[in-house]
C-alpha positions as CSV (number, residue, x, y, z in Angstrom):
1,M,133.7,-137.0,-9.1
2,I,132.3,-140.4,-10.3
3,R,134.5,-143.3,-11.4
4,T,133.5,-146.2,-13.5
5,R,135.4,-149.4,-13.9
6,R,134.5,-152.6,-15.7
7,D,135.7,-155.9,-14.2
8,G,134.5,-158.6,-16.5
9,S,130.7,-158.5,-16.5
10,I,130.7,-156.3,-13.4
11,L,130.4,-152.5,-13.7
12,R,131.7,-150.6,-10.7
13,I,130.3,-147.0,-10.2
14,A,132.0,-145.2,-7.4
15,F,132.1,-141.8,-5.6
16,A,135.6,-140.3,-5.6
17,R,135.5,-136.8,-4.1
18,A,137.7,-137.2,-1.0
19,E,138.0,-133.4,-0.3
20,A,134.2,-133.2,0.3
21,R,133.6,-136.6,1.8
22,N,132.0,-137.6,-1.5
23,A,129.3,-134.9,-1.2
24,I,127.5,-134.8,-4.6
25,D,127.5,-131.4,-6.4
26,A,125.6,-130.5,-9.6
27,A,128.3,-131.9,-11.8
28,G,128.4,-135.1,-9.7
29,W,124.6,-135.7,-10.1
30,D,124.9,-135.3,-13.8
31,S,128.0,-137.6,-14.1
32,F,126.3,-140.2,-12.0
33,A,123.1,-140.0,-14.1
34,D,125.3,-140.2,-17.3
35,A,127.0,-143.3,-16.0
36,I,123.7,-144.9,-15.3
37,D,122.4,-144.0,-18.7
38,Q,125.4,-145.7,-20.3
39,A,125.0,-148.8,-18.0
40,A,121.3,-149.1,-19.0
41,G,122.2,-149.7,-22.6
42,G,125.2,-151.9,-21.9
43,D,125.8,-155.6,-21.3
44,A,127.0,-155.6,-17.7
45,A,125.6,-158.4,-15.6
46,I,125.6,-156.4,-12.5
47,I,126.3,-152.9,-11.1
48,L,128.3,-152.4,-7.9
49,L,127.8,-149.0,-6.2
50,A,130.6,-148.1,-3.9
51,S,133.1,-145.4,-2.8
52,D,136.7,-145.0,-3.7
53,V,137.3,-142.9,-0.6
54,P,138.3,-144.9,2.4
55,G,136.0,-144.5,5.5
56,V,133.1,-142.7,3.8
57,F,130.3,-143.7,1.4
58,S,128.9,-140.2,0.7
59,A,127.9,-137.1,2.7
60,G,124.9,-136.6,0.4
61,A,124.1,-133.5,-1.6
62,D,126.8,-130.7,-1.5
63,L,125.7,-128.1,1.0
64,S,127.2,-125.4,-1.1
65,M,124.9,-126.2,-3.9
66,L,121.9,-126.4,-1.6
67,A,122.7,-122.8,-0.3
68,A,122.1,-121.4,-3.7
69,L,118.5,-122.7,-3.8
70,S,117.1,-120.3,-1.1
71,D,116.7,-117.4,-3.6
72,D,116.1,-119.3,-6.9
73,P,112.8,-121.2,-7.2
74,D,113.7,-122.5,-10.7
75,A,117.0,-123.8,-9.4
76,R,115.1,-125.8,-6.7
77,V,113.2,-127.6,-9.4
78,A,116.2,-128.1,-11.5
79,F,118.0,-129.7,-8.4
80,R,115.1,-132.0,-7.6
81,Q,115.0,-133.1,-11.2
82,R,118.7,-133.6,-11.4
83,M,118.7,-135.8,-8.4
84,A,115.7,-137.7,-9.6
85,R,117.3,-138.4,-12.9
86,A,120.1,-140.2,-11.1
87,V,118.0,-142.0,-8.4
88,E,115.3,-143.1,-10.7
89,G,117.7,-144.1,-13.4
90,L,119.5,-146.3,-10.9
91,A,116.3,-147.8,-9.8
92,A,115.2,-148.5,-13.3
93,L,118.4,-150.3,-14.4
94,P,117.6,-153.8,-16.0
95,M,120.4,-155.5,-14.2
96,P,120.9,-155.9,-10.4
97,V,122.4,-153.1,-8.3
98,V,124.4,-154.0,-5.2
99,A,125.4,-151.0,-3.0
100,A,128.4,-151.5,-0.8
101,V,128.3,-149.0,2.1
102,D,131.4,-148.5,4.2
103,G,131.4,-145.5,6.4
104,P,128.8,-142.7,6.6
105,C,125.9,-142.7,4.0
106,Y,123.9,-139.6,4.7
107,G,121.2,-137.3,3.2
108,A,120.7,-137.8,-0.5
109,S,123.1,-140.7,-0.9
110,V,120.5,-142.8,1.2
111,A,118.1,-142.2,-1.7
112,L,120.7,-143.8,-4.1
113,V,121.1,-146.7,-1.7
114,L,117.3,-147.2,-1.5
115,A,117.3,-147.5,-5.4
116,A,119.6,-150.5,-5.2
117,D,118.4,-154.0,-5.2
118,I,120.7,-155.3,-2.5
119,V,122.5,-153.2,0.3
120,V,125.6,-154.4,2.0
121,A,126.6,-152.6,5.2
122,G,130.2,-152.7,6.4
123,A,131.3,-152.6,10.0
124,S,131.8,-148.8,9.8
125,A,128.5,-148.1,7.9
126,S,126.0,-145.6,9.3
127,F,122.9,-144.2,7.6
128,A,121.1,-140.9,8.3
129,V,118.3,-139.1,6.4
130,T,119.1,-135.6,7.5
131,P,116.8,-133.0,5.8
132,A,115.0,-132.1,9.1
133,K,118.3,-130.8,10.4
134,L,118.5,-128.4,7.5
135,G,114.9,-127.3,7.6
136,I,113.9,-129.0,4.3
137,G,112.1,-132.0,3.1
138,Y,112.9,-135.2,1.1
139,P,111.6,-135.9,-2.4
140,A,108.3,-137.7,-2.4
141,A,109.5,-140.6,-4.4
142,D,112.5,-141.2,-2.0
143,V,110.2,-141.0,1.0
144,A,107.9,-143.6,-0.6
145,R,110.8,-145.9,-1.3
146,L,112.1,-145.5,2.3
147,V,108.7,-146.3,3.7
148,D,108.4,-149.4,1.3
149,R,111.7,-150.7,2.4
150,I,111.6,-150.2,6.2
151,G,108.0,-149.4,7.0
152,R,106.2,-146.3,8.0
153,G,107.3,-146.2,11.7
154,Q,111.1,-146.8,11.0
155,A,110.9,-144.3,8.1
156,S,109.3,-141.7,10.3
157,R,111.9,-142.3,13.0
158,M,114.8,-141.8,10.6
159,L,113.1,-138.7,8.9
160,F,111.9,-137.0,12.1
161,T,115.0,-137.6,14.2
162,A,117.6,-137.3,11.5
163,A,119.7,-139.5,13.7
164,P,122.1,-142.1,12.2
165,V,121.6,-145.9,12.5
166,D,124.7,-148.2,12.6
167,A,125.2,-151.3,10.4
168,D,123.6,-153.7,12.7
169,E,120.4,-151.5,13.2
170,A,120.3,-151.0,9.5
171,V,120.1,-154.8,8.9
172,R,117.6,-155.1,11.7
173,I,115.1,-152.6,10.3
174,G,115.7,-153.8,6.7
175,L,117.5,-150.7,5.4
176,A,120.5,-153.0,4.7
177,D,120.3,-156.6,3.6
178,M,123.6,-157.9,4.8
179,R,126.3,-157.0,7.3
180,A,130.0,-157.6,6.6
181,D,133.3,-156.5,8.0
182,S,134.1,-155.0,4.5
183,A,131.0,-154.1,2.5
184,Q,133.1,-153.8,-0.7
185,A,134.7,-157.2,-0.3
186,A,131.4,-158.9,0.4
187,A,129.5,-157.1,-2.3
188,M,132.2,-158.0,-4.8
189,A,132.0,-161.6,-3.9
190,M,128.2,-161.4,-4.2
191,A,128.6,-159.7,-7.6
192,D,130.9,-162.5,-8.8
193,T,128.3,-165.0,-7.8
194,I,125.4,-163.2,-9.6
195,A,127.6,-162.7,-12.6
196,G,128.2,-166.4,-12.9
197,N,124.5,-167.0,-13.5
198,A,122.6,-166.4,-16.8
199,A,122.3,-162.6,-17.2
200,G,119.1,-162.8,-19.1
201,A,117.5,-165.0,-16.3
202,V,118.7,-162.5,-13.6
203,R,117.2,-159.6,-15.5
204,L,113.9,-161.5,-15.9
205,L,114.0,-162.3,-12.1
206,K,114.6,-158.6,-11.4
207,R,111.6,-157.6,-13.5
208,T,109.5,-160.3,-11.9
209,I,110.4,-159.0,-8.4
210,A,109.2,-155.6,-9.5
211,G,106.0,-156.9,-10.9
212,G,107.0,-156.6,-14.5
213,E,104.5,-157.3,-17.3
214,D,106.2,-160.4,-18.7
215,G,105.7,-162.3,-15.4
216,D,104.6,-165.8,-16.0
217,A,105.0,-165.3,-19.8
218,G,108.7,-164.6,-19.3
219,F,108.9,-167.7,-17.1
220,D,107.3,-169.9,-19.9
221,A,109.5,-168.3,-22.7
222,A,112.8,-168.9,-20.9
223,F,112.6,-172.6,-21.4
224,A,113.0,-172.0,-25.1
225,G,116.1,-169.9,-24.7
226,T,119.6,-170.7,-25.5
227,D,120.7,-170.0,-21.9
228,F,118.5,-172.8,-20.6
229,A,119.7,-175.3,-23.3
230,T,123.4,-174.5,-22.8
231,R,123.3,-174.6,-19.0
232,L,121.0,-177.7,-18.8
233,A,123.4,-179.6,-21.0
234,A,126.5,-178.4,-18.9
235,F,124.6,-179.6,-15.8
236,R,123.9,-182.9,-17.2
237,A,127.4,-183.4,-18.3
238,R,128.7,-182.6,-14.8
239,A,126.3,-185.1,-13.3
240,R,127.5,-188.0,-15.4
């Protein structure tokens, strides 16, 4: 189950399937992707990815769903495509995405976290990429994103051992960007700060980080925008 909640210009998307430790079944992947599609066309300044279940972020893909893939080749492709729609949709959002990880974040849910722009790890956070324990692989795009984020050696360690890393280790290797006692509290404070900036400028900066085509042209054009004029005038007024 996926819950969405709008708080001003912040859109919170949260896992809420306590009975399965937030394991994501077929309906969950589709619901998540649908929420991302709606967010992509909306005016939220920032997306906060979190959990509504205390003590756990997500156990990853639902094992009961995976069990059905052994005898159905078409279902395997459909599952990979369903997961990719959610993960790639999250990565492609025009506004920043902050993931707040409190508790275990395992398997396929790590792929979602890797698609976020900023990852905040709470004191109880742990991360594990576990397909080797199940005798399967990990989608190529998600492996590439893991390697890009933490390097080939650390990605190999996580993939080959399937062993969890705690919050401090996640920050040390670059899997998480910030350590906090409560990831959700820290991520919400960060989201408030980001939301206080000009949304258009933040979106431009996200595109620039990703190597977007507007690049320097976007930088030049921003000086003619209403956001710059309004905020510069307010800054000057405060400085008097």
